[in-house]
Each structure stands twice: as structure tokens, then as C-alpha cells.
C-alpha positions, 0 to 999 in steps of 0.5 A, a space after each residue: 710810604 716814604 719813597 713814594 713821598 720822595 719820589 712825588 716831591 722829587 727829592 733825591 733818593 737811592 731807594 727803589 722798589 727793587 731796593 726796598 724789595 731786597 731789603 725786605 728779604 734781607 730782613 726776613 732771611 736774616 730773621 729766619 736764619 737767626 730763629 731756626 739756628 737758635 732752636 736747632 742749638 737749643 734742641 742740641 744743648 738740652 739733649 747733651 744736658 738733660 738736667 737742664 731740659 728737665 729744669 726748663 720743663 718744670 719751669 714751664 709746667 709750673 708756671 704755663 701748665 701744660 694745657 697750653 703752649 707758653 707765648 710771649 706774655 709768659 716770658 717774664 715768668 720764665 726766667 731760666 727758660 730765658 737764660 738757656 736761650 740767651 746762653 745757647 745764643 752766646 755759645 753757638 754764636 748765631 750772629 758771629 758778627 755785628 752790623 758794620 761801624 764807622 770809627 768816630 775817632 781815631 782809635 788805637 787798638 793793640 798798636 793799630 791806628 785805625 782813622 776816623 771813618 774806618 768801617 770795622 765789623 766787630 767779632 762778637 766772639 770775642 766778646 761772647 768768649 771772653 775769659 774776663 768776662 766769662 770766667 776760665 770755662 767761658 766756652 761751657 754751657 752755664 745758663 745759670 
């Protein structure tokens, strides 16, 4: 809609049907990859941690029952399952790099100066496995 509006008004735009189609494919592809990777890692972790698998099962059984599948409206009642999912995403590093950012001002990191406007792509692993934040065992699976 927005693209057509700009084209009709003669307003300059870099958006065209080809770029829009590529952007949609990127969004759908990225979403499918992160979801499928999270599910795969979730299965691998609960296979290796049967006590966690049992605890997740018991929570679902208690809060949702066995007559239906959980859905998004159940999320608030499943805090342990949500913690396990978040821990899987942290440890599996499903998205290891953040989106590009520009430095809003000159910044110095470990003696290196990045001028204002420098494009950076933050590595999320530096946060996800930070021992100051997560403790000495930052690479351990601890959904609690």
C-alpha cells in the first residue's frame, strides 16, 4: 500500500515490487529458520536432560491437561516451559549476530575508537555466555 502510494504521488522511493518480494522472503525465511532451529535444539536438550523434560511435561499436564495441545493463551500458565525455551535459545545461540547498528557517537571499546556512524554487528554470544551475567557455568543448561 505504502509503495503504491509513493509511486502514484511521484514521491521518490527505493521500494519496488522486486525489493518488497525479496524482503518478504527474507522475513519468512528468517522466521522459519529460527523457529525450526529452536525446536531442534529444544528436543536435543530435553533428550539429554530427562529430569527437565519430565518437569516440562508435568507443568503442561497440570496447566493444560492431556485433552488438547497447548496454545499461546496458555503461555502465562507455563513459566517453566517458557524458561526452558529461553534457555535453549540462549545456549543454542539461534541468532548469534544482532542486526547492524550505527554508532550514535564516537565510542572507545578496549582501546579501539569507533567513530560516530560506524556500522557494527554485535555478537550476541558475548552477552549470552558472559560469566559476569550467567556465572562461571555460563555454558551450562540451567532453565531455573
